[in-house]
Structures are given as structure tokens and as C-alpha cells.
N, C-alpha and C positions, 0 to 999 in steps of 0.2 A: 502494498500497499502506500501509495506516496500522494501527500495533500498536493504537488505542484508549488510548496512554499519552499525556500531554502533555509534549512536548520541546520544550527550545528552539529545536532545528533540525526542520524537518520531515521526517518519513520521506521522502518521496516525492521531497524536494531531495537527501537523500544518498545514495539508490539511483541517483538520476539521475548523481550525481557519483563511481561506485562505480570505475568502470574509470579516470578520472582519476586516483584517488586508488589504484589498482594500480599505474598508470603512473607515479607520481611528477610528476604535470603539473599541480598546481594549489599554490598557495602555502601556505608552511610555516603557516601560521594556518590556511588552509582544512582542511589535513590535521589540525590537531588539532583542530578543531570536527568533523570527520566521524569522527576515532578518538574524541571521547569519546561520539559519539552510539553509535557501534557498541559500545562498550563498557556502555551503558545500555539499549541495546535491542536484546533478543534475538531479535525476528523480523526485522529489520535484519541483524543479524549473522548470521541464516541466511542469508536471500539474499545479502548479501554472502561468505557461504563458498561457495555455489553459483557465483557470480560469478567468486571466485577461483581454483576448480576449472576452468572453463571456460577461462580465461585460462590455467592452467598446462599443459592437455591442450594448446590450440591451439601454446602455445611448445614442448611436445616433438616435438609433430607436425610443426612447421612453421618451427620456431626457428632452425634453418640454412641455412634458403634466403634469399638475395638477391636484391635485382632486379637484373637486367642494368645496367649502368652506363650504355648509352643509354636507356631506360626511364627511368630517374632523372633523367639529366640533360634530357629532355623534360619532364618531370613538374616541374620545378625552374622551367622556362622558364616554363610554360604557366600555374601557380601564379603566377609573377610578374606574367605579364600580366593575370591575372585581380586581381591586388590593385591593379595600375595600373587598369584599368578602374574597377573598385569604387571608387576613390579619386578619380575624376573624373569618374563619373558623378552624375546627379542625380536623387535619387530623388523619385517625385512619389505622393503618396496616390493609391489604385486609387478 
């Protein structure tokens, strides 16, 4: 998406990070850049509003559910294994 207006930060770049912004999962500096872009770019702000509404709806419908402890434990173990594999594996170009 592009609104046709020149911005310091590209619209697609901002919209790619909307969920990170909503979840407070990006650095404070990056949050500020995204917030400033949303303040000046109405097409992105509209898109952000849609994303925010979807996230709120999912939260209302599924917010009270938690994964069983056994599943959470298995996921943590598997993620740790994948992290170790990725750190020790040599990546070769195709």
C-alpha cells in the first residue's frame, strides 16, 4: 500500500509492523517512528484501525483461553531445540 505521499518511513514497512506495534513488541524508538507515520498518513491510519479492530475482536473472543501447561512445555522445549539447531547449522546458498 502506498498513499502517494512521500514519507520518511515507507507505508508498507509501517503496515508490516502494525501487529508488533499493537502488541508492544517493538523497540520504543521504532514505536515512535510508526506512531509518527500513522499520525501523518491517513490511509495507513485507516488500515491500522482495521488491524486494531481485528485484534480487539480476537482478544474478546479468545482472550480468556490459555494453552494447557503440557502443550506450553512441549513448545518451549521444541523452540529451544530449534534455536540450538539454527545456531549450529551451517547455511549454504542454494
